[in-house]
C-alpha positions as CSV (number, residue, x, y, z in Angstrom):
1,M,-42.5,-147.9,-39.5
2,E,-44.6,-145.4,-41.3
3,G,-43.9,-147.1,-44.5
4,D,-45.0,-150.4,-43.2
5,I,-48.2,-148.9,-41.8
6,S,-48.8,-147.4,-45.2
7,V,-48.4,-150.7,-47.0
8,E,-50.7,-152.4,-44.5
9,S,-53.3,-149.7,-45.0
10,H,-53.0,-150.0,-48.8
11,T,-53.3,-153.8,-48.7
12,E,-56.2,-153.5,-46.3
13,G,-57.8,-151.1,-48.7
14,L,-57.2,-153.4,-51.5
15,T,-58.8,-156.4,-49.8
16,C,-61.8,-154.2,-48.8
17,L,-62.9,-157.2,-46.7
18,S,-63.4,-157.4,-42.9
19,H,-64.1,-160.4,-40.8
20,E,-67.5,-159.2,-39.8
21,C,-70.1,-161.9,-40.7
22,K,-73.8,-161.3,-41.0
23,P,-76.5,-163.8,-41.8
24,F,-77.7,-164.0,-45.4
25,E,-81.1,-165.3,-46.5
26,E,-81.3,-167.0,-49.9
27,V,-84.6,-168.0,-51.3
28,T,-84.6,-171.3,-53.3
29,N,-87.8,-172.7,-54.6
30,G,-89.8,-170.6,-52.1
31,L,-87.6,-171.8,-49.2
32,S,-85.3,-169.5,-47.3
33,I,-81.8,-170.7,-46.6
34,H,-79.6,-168.9,-44.1
35,K,-76.0,-168.4,-45.1
36,P,-73.2,-166.4,-43.5
37,V,-72.4,-163.2,-45.2
38,T,-69.1,-161.3,-45.3
39,N,-69.3,-157.6,-46.3
40,G,-72.6,-158.2,-48.0
41,L,-71.4,-161.2,-50.0
42,P,-72.4,-164.8,-49.2
43,I,-69.5,-167.0,-48.4
44,G,-69.1,-169.2,-51.5
45,H,-67.2,-169.4,-54.7
46,R,-67.4,-165.7,-55.4
47,V,-65.7,-164.8,-52.2
48,K,-63.2,-167.5,-52.9
49,E,-62.5,-166.0,-56.3
50,Q,-62.2,-162.5,-54.8
51,S,-59.9,-163.8,-52.1
52,N,-57.7,-165.6,-54.6
53,G,-57.3,-162.4,-56.6
54,N,-56.5,-160.5,-53.4
55,A,-54.0,-163.1,-52.4
56,S,-52.1,-162.5,-55.6
57,L,-52.3,-158.8,-55.0
58,R,-50.8,-159.2,-51.5
59,S,-47.8,-161.0,-52.9
60,L,-47.1,-158.0,-55.2
61,P,-45.0,-155.1,-54.0
62,I,-46.4,-151.6,-54.2
63,S,-43.8,-150.6,-56.8
64,A,-45.0,-153.3,-59.2
65,L,-48.6,-152.2,-58.8
66,K,-47.6,-148.6,-59.6
67,Q,-45.7,-149.7,-62.8
68,N,-48.6,-151.8,-64.1
69,G,-51.1,-149.0,-63.5
70,L,-53.2,-151.5,-61.5
71,L,-53.1,-149.4,-58.3
72,Q,-54.5,-146.3,-60.1
73,T,-57.3,-148.4,-61.7
74,L,-58.4,-149.7,-58.3
75,A,-58.1,-146.3,-56.7
76,A,-60.4,-144.9,-59.4
77,G,-63.0,-147.5,-58.6
78,G,-62.5,-149.5,-61.8
79,E,-62.1,-153.3,-62.2
80,P,-58.5,-154.6,-62.7
81,M,-59.5,-156.7,-65.7
82,V,-61.3,-154.0,-67.7
83,A,-58.2,-152.8,-69.6
84,E,-57.2,-156.4,-70.5
85,E,-60.8,-157.3,-71.6
86,S,-61.1,-154.2,-73.7
87,S,-57.8,-154.9,-75.5
88,E,-58.9,-158.5,-76.2
89,L,-62.3,-157.2,-77.4
90,E,-60.5,-154.7,-79.7
91,K,-58.3,-157.4,-81.1
92,A,-61.3,-159.7,-81.8
93,R,-63.1,-156.8,-83.5
94,E,-60.0,-156.1,-85.7
95,E,-59.8,-159.8,-86.6
96,W,-63.5,-159.9,-87.5
97,E,-63.2,-156.8,-89.7
98,A,-60.2,-158.5,-91.5
99,V,-62.4,-161.5,-92.2
100,E,-65.1,-159.3,-93.6
101,S,-62.6,-157.6,-95.9
102,V,-61.5,-160.8,-97.7
103,Q,-65.0,-162.0,-98.6
104,P,-64.9,-161.6,-102.4
105,A,-67.8,-163.3,-103.9
106,A,-70.9,-161.6,-102.6
107,S,-72.1,-158.7,-104.7
108,E,-73.4,-155.5,-103.2
109,E,-76.7,-156.2,-104.9
110,S,-79.1,-158.3,-102.9
111,V,-80.9,-159.5,-106.1
112,P,-78.7,-161.5,-108.5
113,T,-78.2,-160.0,-111.9
114,P,-80.5,-161.7,-114.4
115,L,-78.8,-163.8,-117.1
116,I,-78.5,-162.3,-120.6
117,S,-79.0,-164.2,-123.9
118,F,-76.7,-163.8,-126.8
119,N,-79.4,-162.2,-128.9
120,E,-80.1,-159.6,-126.3
121,A,-76.4,-158.7,-126.0
122,L,-76.1,-158.6,-129.8
123,Q,-79.2,-156.3,-130.0
124,Y,-77.4,-153.9,-127.6
125,F,-74.5,-153.5,-130.0
126,Q,-76.8,-153.2,-133.0
127,T,-78.5,-150.2,-131.4
128,T,-75.3,-148.6,-130.1
129,D,-73.4,-146.0,-132.0
130,L,-70.1,-147.8,-133.0
131,G,-69.1,-145.2,-135.6
132,E,-65.7,-144.5,-134.0
133,L,-64.9,-148.2,-133.8
134,L,-66.1,-148.9,-137.4
135,R,-63.5,-146.4,-138.7
136,N,-60.7,-148.5,-137.3
137,I,-61.6,-152.0,-138.4
138,Q,-59.8,-154.1,-141.0
139,P,-62.4,-156.6,-142.2
140,T,-60.3,-158.1,-145.0
141,V,-56.7,-158.9,-145.6
142,R,-55.0,-156.3,-147.7
143,R,-53.3,-157.9,-150.7
144,T,-51.2,-156.2,-153.4
145,G,-49.5,-157.2,-156.6
146,L,-49.6,-160.9,-157.6
147,A,-51.2,-162.0,-154.4
148,A,-54.2,-159.7,-155.1
149,I,-54.6,-161.0,-158.6
150,T,-54.3,-164.7,-157.5
151,H,-56.8,-164.2,-154.8
152,F,-59.2,-162.4,-157.1
153,F,-59.2,-165.2,-159.7
154,F,-58.6,-168.3,-157.5
155,G,-59.5,-167.3,-154.0
156,P,-62.8,-167.7,-152.2
157,P,-65.9,-165.8,-153.3
158,R,-66.5,-162.3,-152.0
159,L,-69.1,-161.6,-149.4
160,H,-72.4,-160.4,-150.7
161,R,-72.9,-156.7,-150.4
162,E,-76.0,-157.0,-148.2
163,L,-73.8,-158.9,-145.6
164,L,-71.0,-156.3,-145.4
165,E,-72.7,-154.3,-142.6
166,E,-73.2,-157.4,-140.4
167,R,-69.5,-158.4,-141.0
168,D,-68.3,-154.9,-140.1
169,L,-70.4,-155.0,-136.9
170,V,-68.5,-158.2,-135.9
171,F,-65.2,-156.5,-136.3
172,A,-66.4,-153.4,-134.5
173,I,-67.4,-155.5,-131.4
174,A,-63.9,-157.0,-131.6
175,Q,-62.6,-153.4,-131.1
176,C,-64.9,-152.7,-128.1
177,S,-63.4,-153.0,-124.7
178,L,-65.1,-154.1,-121.5
179,D,-66.9,-151.2,-119.8
180,N,-67.8,-151.4,-116.1
181,S,-70.4,-148.6,-116.6
182,Q,-72.4,-150.6,-119.1
183,A,-75.0,-152.9,-117.5
184,V,-75.0,-155.2,-120.5
185,H,-71.3,-155.7,-120.3
186,M,-71.5,-156.7,-116.6
187,R,-74.4,-159.0,-117.3
188,V,-72.5,-160.8,-120.0
189,L,-69.6,-161.3,-117.6
190,Q,-71.8,-162.6,-114.8
191,T,-73.7,-164.9,-117.1
192,I,-70.6,-166.6,-118.3
193,Y,-69.4,-167.2,-114.8
194,K,-72.7,-168.5,-113.5
195,R,-73.3,-170.9,-116.4
196,L,-69.8,-172.4,-116.2
197,V,-69.6,-172.9,-112.4
198,G,-73.4,-173.5,-112.0
199,G,-73.8,-170.7,-109.5
200,R,-76.7,-168.3,-108.9
201,L,-75.2,-165.4,-107.0
202,D,-73.2,-162.6,-108.6
203,C,-69.5,-162.5,-108.1
204,A,-67.3,-159.5,-107.6
205,R,-66.0,-157.6,-110.6
206,Y,-62.4,-158.2,-109.5
207,G,-61.0,-161.1,-107.7
208,D,-59.2,-164.5,-107.9
209,H,-62.5,-166.3,-108.7
210,W,-62.0,-165.2,-112.4
211,E,-59.0,-167.5,-112.5
212,N,-61.3,-170.4,-111.7
213,I,-62.9,-170.1,-115.2
214,G,-59.6,-169.6,-117.0
215,F,-58.8,-165.9,-117.0
216,Q,-55.2,-165.1,-116.2
217,G,-55.7,-162.6,-113.4
218,T,-58.3,-160.8,-111.2
219,D,-59.6,-158.7,-114.1
220,P,-61.0,-160.4,-117.2
221,A,-60.6,-157.2,-119.2
222,T,-56.8,-157.6,-119.4
223,D,-57.2,-160.8,-121.5
224,L,-59.5,-159.2,-124.1
225,R,-56.9,-157.1,-125.9
226,G,-56.7,-159.3,-129.0
227,T,-60.5,-159.9,-129.6
228,G,-62.2,-157.2,-127.6
229,F,-65.7,-157.8,-126.3
230,L,-66.3,-160.4,-129.1
231,G,-64.3,-162.8,-127.0
232,L,-66.9,-162.6,-124.3
233,M,-69.7,-162.7,-126.9
234,H,-68.5,-166.0,-128.3
235,T,-68.2,-167.5,-124.8
236,L,-71.7,-166.2,-124.0
237,Y,-73.1,-167.9,-127.1
238,F,-71.3,-171.1,-126.1
239,V,-72.8,-171.3,-122.6
240,M,-76.3,-170.0,-123.4
241,D,-77.1,-172.1,-126.4
242,P,-78.8,-175.3,-125.1
243,E,-77.2,-177.5,-127.7
244,T,-73.6,-176.3,-127.1
245,L,-73.8,-175.9,-123.3
246,P,-73.0,-179.6,-122.6
247,L,-69.9,-179.3,-124.8
248,A,-68.9,-176.1,-123.1
249,R,-69.1,-177.8,-119.7
250,D,-67.2,-180.8,-120.9
251,I,-64.4,-178.6,-122.1
252,Y,-64.5,-176.6,-118.9
253,K,-64.3,-179.9,-116.9
254,L,-61.2,-180.9,-118.9
255,S,-59.6,-177.5,-118.3
256,Q,-59.8,-178.4,-114.5
257,H,-58.0,-181.8,-115.0
258,P,-55.1,-182.4,-112.6
259,T,-52.6,-182.9,-115.5
260,Q,-54.4,-181.8,-118.7
261,N,-55.6,-178.5,-117.3
262,F,-55.6,-175.3,-119.3
263,P,-57.1,-171.8,-118.9
264,F,-60.6,-172.2,-120.4
265,S,-61.4,-168.5,-121.0
266,V,-57.9,-167.7,-122.4
267,M,-58.2,-170.7,-124.8
268,S,-61.7,-169.5,-125.8
269,I,-60.4,-166.1,-126.6
270,N,-57.8,-167.8,-128.8
271,M,-60.6,-169.6,-130.6
272,T,-62.2,-166.3,-131.3
273,R,-59.0,-164.9,-132.6
274,I,-58.7,-167.8,-135.0
275,A,-62.3,-167.4,-136.1
276,L,-61.8,-163.7,-136.8
277,Q,-58.7,-164.3,-138.9
278,V,-60.5,-167.0,-141.0
279,L,-63.4,-164.5,-141.5
280,R,-60.9,-161.8,-142.4
281,E,-59.3,-164.1,-145.0
282,E,-62.7,-164.6,-146.5
283,A,-62.6,-168.4,-146.0
284,L,-66.1,-168.2,-144.4
285,S,-67.6,-166.0,-147.2
286,K,-69.0,-168.9,-149.1
287,E,-70.9,-170.3,-146.1
288,C,-72.1,-166.8,-145.1
289,N,-73.4,-166.2,-148.6
290,R,-75.2,-169.5,-148.6
291,R,-76.9,-168.9,-145.2
292,Q,-77.2,-165.2,-145.7
293,Q,-75.8,-164.3,-142.3
294,V,-72.4,-163.7,-140.8
295,V,-72.8,-163.7,-137.0
296,G,-74.4,-167.2,-136.9
297,V,-71.8,-168.7,-139.1
298,L,-69.0,-167.1,-137.1
299,N,-70.5,-168.4,-133.8
300,E,-70.7,-172.0,-135.1
301,F,-67.2,-171.8,-136.5
302,Y,-65.9,-170.6,-133.1
303,V,-67.6,-173.6,-131.5
304,A,-66.3,-176.0,-134.2
305,T,-62.7,-174.7,-133.6
306,Y,-63.0,-175.2,-129.8
307,L,-64.4,-178.7,-130.4
308,H,-61.4,-179.5,-132.6
309,L,-59.0,-178.3,-129.9
310,F,-60.9,-180.2,-127.2
311,Q,-60.8,-183.5,-129.0
312,L,-57.1,-183.1,-129.9
313,W,-56.2,-182.1,-126.3
314,K,-58.1,-185.0,-124.8
315,T,-57.3,-187.8,-127.1
316,Q,-53.6,-187.0,-127.4
317,Q,-53.2,-186.2,-123.6
318,K,-51.9,-182.7,-124.2
319,T,-50.8,-180.5,-121.3
320,I,-50.3,-176.8,-121.0
321,S,-46.7,-177.1,-122.2
322,D,-48.1,-178.2,-125.6
323,S,-50.5,-175.2,-125.9
324,G,-48.3,-173.2,-128.3
325,Y,-47.9,-176.0,-130.8
326,V,-51.6,-177.1,-130.5
327,L,-52.8,-173.6,-131.2
328,K,-50.7,-173.4,-134.3
329,E,-52.0,-176.7,-135.6
330,V,-55.6,-175.8,-134.8
331,E,-55.3,-172.5,-136.6
332,L,-53.7,-174.0,-139.7
333,F,-56.3,-176.7,-140.0
334,A,-59.1,-174.2,-139.4
335,K,-58.0,-171.9,-142.2
336,K,-57.6,-174.8,-144.6
337,N,-60.8,-176.7,-143.8
338,P,-63.5,-174.4,-142.5
339,K,-66.3,-176.3,-144.2
340,Q,-65.1,-179.7,-142.8
341,M,-64.8,-178.3,-139.3
342,M,-68.4,-177.0,-139.3
343,R,-69.6,-180.3,-140.7
344,R,-67.9,-182.1,-137.9
345,L,-69.6,-179.9,-135.4
346,E,-73.0,-180.5,-137.1
347,V,-72.5,-184.3,-136.8
348,F,-71.2,-184.0,-133.2
349,L,-74.3,-182.1,-132.1
350,K,-76.6,-184.5,-134.0
351,E,-75.1,-187.5,-132.2
352,Q,-75.4,-185.6,-128.9
353,R,-79.1,-184.9,-129.5
354,A,-79.5,-188.6,-130.2
355,G,-78.0,-189.4,-126.8
356,A,-74.8,-190.8,-128.1
357,G,-72.7,-187.7,-128.2
358,P,-69.0,-188.4,-128.0
359,R,-67.0,-186.9,-125.1
360,G,-63.6,-187.0,-126.6
361,P,-63.6,-189.2,-129.7
362,S,-64.0,-187.2,-132.9
363,P,-66.8,-187.6,-135.3
364,D,-65.5,-187.6,-138.9
365,P,-68.3,-187.3,-141.5
366,Q,-65.7,-187.6,-144.3
367,G,-64.8,-191.2,-143.4
368,Q,-61.3,-190.2,-142.1
369,Q,-60.2,-189.0,-145.6
370,G,-58.0,-186.0,-145.5
371,G,-59.0,-185.3,-141.9
372,S,-56.9,-183.6,-139.2
373,P,-54.2,-185.9,-137.8
374,S,-55.3,-184.9,-134.4
375,L,-58.8,-186.1,-134.9
376,G,-58.3,-189.0,-137.2
377,G,-57.6,-191.5,-134.5
378,A,-60.7,-190.8,-132.5
379,R,-63.3,-192.8,-134.3
380,T,-63.1,-195.3,-137.0
381,G,-65.6,-195.6,-139.8
382,P,-68.0,-198.5,-140.2
383,G,-65.7,-200.2,-142.7
384,S,-62.5,-199.7,-140.8
385,G,-60.5,-202.6,-139.6
386,S,-59.4,-203.2,-136.0
387,G,-55.8,-202.9,-137.0
388,H,-56.3,-199.5,-138.5
389,G,-58.1,-198.3,-135.3
390,S,-55.4,-199.5,-133.0
391,K,-52.8,-197.8,-135.2
392,E,-54.7,-194.5,-134.9
393,K,-54.8,-194.7,-131.2
394,Q,-51.0,-194.8,-131.1
395,M,-50.6,-191.6,-133.1
396,H,-48.3,-189.0,-131.5
397,F,-48.4,-185.3,-131.6
398,T,-48.1,-183.9,-135.1
399,G,-46.2,-180.7,-135.6
400,V,-47.4,-177.8,-137.6
401,C,-45.1,-178.6,-140.6
402,E,-46.0,-182.3,-140.6
403,L,-49.6,-182.1,-141.5
404,P,-50.6,-184.4,-144.4
405,P,-52.5,-183.1,-147.5
406,D,-56.2,-182.4,-146.7
407,M,-59.2,-182.9,-148.9
408,E,-59.1,-179.5,-150.6
409,G,-55.4,-179.2,-151.3
410,E,-52.0,-179.3,-149.7
411,A,-51.5,-177.7,-146.3
412,R,-48.6,-175.3,-146.6
413,L,-47.1,-172.5,-144.6
414,I,-47.1,-169.1,-146.2
């Protein structure tokens, strides 16, 4: 009996309600309304909620209340839902912190990093001590024996002495790695990203967003091993020059194609690698001597090489599985026909300025004679017949060893 009395007293203490009713006066719009009151609470929905809660408590045995810790909470004067609410609040806070941790794009700086021009970035390298890097460059191909004699008498002209320092600077930049502590390096990276995607805000130094513009991972620096910072300098020139920016965006758009996609930045680095090799083999020396500059000629040759690949890739419906063969073909043609490639770029940009720039067909200033097989079927000359044009449209992929003779001599593998 004592146990029963104890349980009744506990449950009575839990309900904390008596049947004593007192009048309650509620003022609504200046009018008093008398309502019955139970233990200081007006009889209404709140009392109903309380009674519902107490009804569930009455149905629970004391042992269950002790196990759940609910009895101790009530005895301490707390609310029975506080623990549950606090756990839910903590869970919501952890979820919110997790959401904040995966926001990659916003930079810590409130003010976006200003864009940087190619000339400003180049001036930085011109005024930086690159002595250590200059000692490790290889600006020309080392030839010995008969190859050296043949190149001396029948090879391209040597670069003028006054241009050697500028040439060496190019190869020194190609030895320079991306440095997070250098503001100019970071501005170049941010400028490339913004100009390609059309954004204004800075992006994080590391993250998956770099894959959107064609890098292979979350850190662009890992893709620059072959060309160093020169790979970024060429891309910067491509996107900051008003004449070449439309072409850069056309190529970037093609790189996002559902079936013809390719990594834009990685392909750009390959174009820089080809341009560097052509410069090292002195195939650009004649043009550099004529224009009395190296950097400008190399920039244009890089763009011309990318234009060549773009037109080949688009007109012949290439996919990423063809990339190895396409790169070999582009490199072979670039080494054999540097002057022709730069002339094609000149005509392309001229037509673009006139408002009739081709977006895939290839301009051929030489009237299709001795041109690249990948570009020959793009546009017919004024005197070409319709049958010839239809035949060119049906051309298939040409392998590296199947190239026909070009204008300056036979293409051959050495």
